[in-house]
C-alpha positions in Angstrom: 9.6 -8.2 -14.2 7.8 -9.7 -11.2 9.7 -9.1 -8.0 10.9 -12.4 -6.6 10.2 -13.8 -3.1 13.7 -12.9 -2.1 12.9 -9.2 -2.5 10.7 -9.4 0.7 13.2 -11.4 2.8 15.1 -8.5 4.2 14.5 -6.4 7.3 11.0 -4.8 7.4 12.2 -1.3 7.5 14.5 -1.9 4.5 11.8 -3.7 2.4 9.3 -0.9 3.2 11.6 1.7 1.6 12.5 -0.6 -1.3 8.8 -1.0 -2.1 8.4 2.7 -2.8 8.3 3.1 -6.6 7.4 -0.5 -7.3 4.2 -1.4 -9.2 1.3 -3.3 -7.6 -0.6 -5.2 -10.3 -3.9 -7.1 -10.2 -5.2 -9.1 -13.1 -8.9 -9.9 -13.0 -11.6 -10.9 -15.5 -12.6 -7.2 -15.6 -9.1 -6.2 -16.7 -5.7 -5.2 -15.4 -5.3 -2.4 -12.9 -2.0 -1.2 -11.4 -0.5 1.5 -9.2 2.9 2.7 -8.3 3.5 2.5 -4.6 4.1 6.0 -3.1 3.4 5.4 0.7 4.0 2.6 3.1 4.2 1.8 6.8 6.5 -0.7 8.4 5.4 -3.0 11.2 8.4 -4.5 12.9 8.8 -8.0 14.5 10.5 -6.6 17.6 10.0 -3.5 19.9 6.9 -2.4 17.9 3.6 -2.4 20.0 1.8 -1.2 16.9 2.5 -4.5 15.1 -0.3 -7.1 15.0 2.2 -9.7 16.0 3.4 -7.9 19.1 1.2 -10.1 21.4 2.0 -13.3 19.7 0.6 -15.6 16.9 -3.1 -15.7 16.3 -5.4 -17.1 13.6 -5.7 -13.6 12.1 -2.0 -12.8 12.0 -0.6 -16.3 11.3 0.5 -15.4 7.8 3.0 -12.9 9.3 4.9 -15.8 10.9 5.2 -17.6 7.6 7.5 -17.1 4.6 8.0 -13.6 3.1 6.3 -12.3 0.0 2.7 -13.2 1.0 -0.3 -11.0 1.3 -1.7 -10.2 4.8 -5.2 -8.7 4.4 -7.5 -7.9 7.3 -10.7 -6.0 7.9 -10.3 -2.6 9.5 -12.7 -0.3 11.3 -15.6 -2.5 10.1 -15.7 -1.0 6.6 -12.6 -1.7 4.5 -9.7 -4.1 4.0 -6.0 -3.3 4.4 -3.3 -4.9 2.2 0.1 -5.7 3.6 3.1 -7.8 2.4 4.9 -10.1 4.7 8.6 -9.5 5.2 11.6 -11.0 7.1 12.5 -14.7 7.1 10.0 -17.4 8.1 9.1 -17.3 11.8 10.0 -13.6 12.1 6.7 -11.6 11.9 7.1 -8.4 10.0 4.9 -6.7 7.4 4.5 -3.6 5.3 1.2 -1.8 4.9 0.7 -0.3 1.5 -0.9 3.1 2.1 -0.9 5.0 -1.2 -0.7 4.2 -4.9 -0.4 6.4 -8.1 -2.6 4.8 -10.8 -0.6 3.7 -13.8 -2.9 1.2 -15.6 -6.7 0.5 -15.7 -7.8 4.0 -14.7 -11.4 3.5 -16.0 -11.6 0.3 -14.0 -10.2 2.0 -10.9 -12.8 4.8 -11.1 -15.6 2.3 -11.6 -14.6 0.3 -8.6 -14.4 3.4 -6.4 -17.9 4.4 -7.5 -17.2 8.1 -7.9 -15.1 10.7 -9.7 -14.1 13.4 -7.3 -12.6 16.8 -8.1 -9.5 15.7 -6.3 -8.7 12.6 -8.2 -5.9 11.7 -5.8 -8.8 10.5 -3.6 -9.0 7.4 -5.7 -6.0 5.6 -4.2 -4.5 7.8 -1.5 -5.2 5.6 1.4 -5.0 1.9 2.3 -8.7 1.2 2.1 -9.2 3.2 -1.1 -6.4 1.4 -3.0 -7.7 -2.0 -2.0 -11.1 -1.2 -3.4 -9.6 0.5 -6.5 -7.5 -2.6 -7.4 -10.3 -5.1 -6.5 -8.2 -6.8 -3.8 -10.4 -9.1 -1.7 -10.2 -11.1 1.5 -9.6 -14.2 -0.6 -6.2 -12.8 -1.5 -5.0 -13.2 2.1 -2.1 -15.6 2.5 -1.5 -15.7 -1.3 1.9 -15.0 -2.8 2.5 -11.6 -4.3 5.4 -12.9 -6.4 2.9 -14.8 -8.7 -0.1 -13.8 -10.8 -2.9 -12.6 -10.4 -1.9 -10.2 -7.6 1.8 -9.3 -7.8 4.5 -6.6 -7.8 6.8 -5.6 -10.7 9.9 -3.5 -10.7 9.3 0.2 -11.0 11.3 3.4 -11.0 11.9 5.8 -8.1 13.5 9.2 -8.6 11.9 11.0 -5.7 13.4 11.4 -2.2 11.9 9.3 0.6 10.2 11.2 3.4 9.7 9.7 6.9 7.1 10.3 9.6 5.3 8.5 12.4 2.5 6.1 11.3 -1.1 7.2 11.0 -4.0 6.3 13.3 -2.0 4.4 15.9 -2.0 4.8 19.7 0.6 2.0 20.4 3.9 2.7 18.8 2.7 6.1 17.7 6.1 7.7 18.2 8.0 5.3 15.8 9.2 6.8 12.6 8.0 4.0 10.3 5.9 5.7 7.7 7.8 6.2 4.4 6.6 8.1 1.3 7.7 9.7 -1.9 8.2 13.4 -1.3 6.1 15.6 -3.6 3.9 12.9 -4.9 0.2 13.9 -4.9 -1.1 10.4 -4.2 0.4 10.3 -0.7 -2.4 10.3 1.9 -2.7 13.4 4.0 -1.3 13.0 7.5 -3.6 14.6 10.1 -2.6 18.2 10.8 -1.0 18.6 7.3 -2.2 21.1 4.8 -4.6 19.8 2.1 -4.4 20.6 -1.6 -5.6 24.0 -2.7 -8.6 24.3 -5.2 -6.1 25.2 -7.9 -4.0 22.1 -7.3 -7.1 20.0 -7.4 -8.1 21.3 -10.8 -4.6 20.6 -12.2 -4.7 17.0 -10.8 -8.1 16.4 -12.3 -7.0 17.7 -15.7 -3.8 15.5 -15.6 -5.8 12.4 -14.7 -8.4 13.0 -17.4 -5.6 13.3 -19.9 -4.1 10.1 -18.7 -7.5 8.3 -19.2 -7.8 9.3 -22.9 
């Protein structure tokens, strides 16, 4: 079932945690691809200097001030797009960045879009820029509802515990504990300073993904 617009209307922190385990789906002429959300970052409407809306409304962030349940997509570091969903009630600029997905449908399409098949297959969707490319999300999806096709979220299942850390790659608001992820999930992006997967674990992940593709 597609998540309704009301799902996104709560506080940004609450919606961010609720998004974990839900399924992001994109229907295109190429086919359907989807991934289970395993990592997010919350950007709050107040007392959050890391939020794009912290300095007021601009042409770029205008969608954040609109109704909840809409996509906020922007170009980052000059080489990839980032996908966010708008939260809070209209006029209150909050958003959640989707940072990591576990592929659940359209694996062949995801691999083709990413352009490579690495030994560590978590590299397909374990980062915000990677997952946007993997699902074929484009700039044209900006300001479009995520409670309607073709780009939408459906109800998923979450059994894992939720982990919490500071957000990644920020200087402003770097001390805020607003990154949430599913503990133990191998598709969570690696936070700087954390241990990376061992060669043995990479082989197991590759074997499991190849089996899923059959």
